N, C-alpha and C positions, 0 to 999 in steps of 0.2 A: 504494500500500500504506500502510495506517495501522497503526502499532504502538503499543499502549497498555500501560501497566503498566511494572514494573521488576523485573529479576532480583535475587533476594536473594544470588546468587553472583557478582555484579559482572560479568555478561556484557552486553556492549554491544548496542545495537539494530543497529549495523552488522553484528555477527556474525550476528544473527538474519536481517537483511535479505539478507546474502550467501548464506546457506543457502536461504532462500526462493527467491531468483532462480536459484541453481544447480539446485535441485530442479525448478523450473518449466521450465527449459530442457530437462532430461532428459525430463521428462514430455511436453513438447511434441514432442520428437523422436520419441517413441513414440506420437504422435497422441492425447495426453491433455492438451490445453492448459488452463492455469489463467489466469484474468484477474487478474494480479498488481496491476493498477492499482486495482481495487476490493477486493482482499483485505484483510480485517481480521485482525490478529494481536493477541491479548490475552495478556499475561503476567500470570498471576494465581495465587493460592494454591488449588491443587486438592486439598489434603490431606484435606478432608472428603468428597470425591467417592468413590463406590464403584465399583470395577472389577468388572463383572459376570462376567468370565471367571476372574480370579484375585483375589478380594477382599483377600487379604493383600498383594498387589503394589502397590496404590495406582494412582492415575491420573496419567499424564504429560501427557496432552493430550486435547482434544476437537475434533471437526470437525463443522461444520454446512454441508454442501455447498450446500443451498438458499439459504443466506445468504452464501456465500463467506467464511466466517469460521472461524478456528481459535483455540483457547485452549491455551496451554502453561504448564506449572508453573513458578513463579518459583523453586523450590528445586532445580532440576536443575543438574548440572555440564555443562560444555561438550559433551563427547562424547555424553552422554545427550540433551541438548537438541537437538543436530544430528540425531540419529537420530529423535527425536520429531517434529521439523519435517518430515522426509522422510515419516514414517509418516502424519502428519495430512494432508499435502498429497496423498498418494496417495488418501486418502479423498475429498478435494475433487475431484481430477482424474479419478478412475476411478469 
């Protein structure tokens, strides 16, 4: 797994890595494995991205299953970041 970027809320890459691994174990248990060795996680500013479902809500993350890559917002708090990691990895695995 390669994690690039940095959280603006002082969230460590270890926190992100642990949520990725925990989520991947649960998904694998349910027969939706994720290749965490080649997974790329980008922490970046997504404030200019548009949420097509709820435009006023903003974007917390993006997933590119064909590239085994996710992007998560650098502005999120810990709880929101954890749920966004789970959400984006569901897109990758399912």
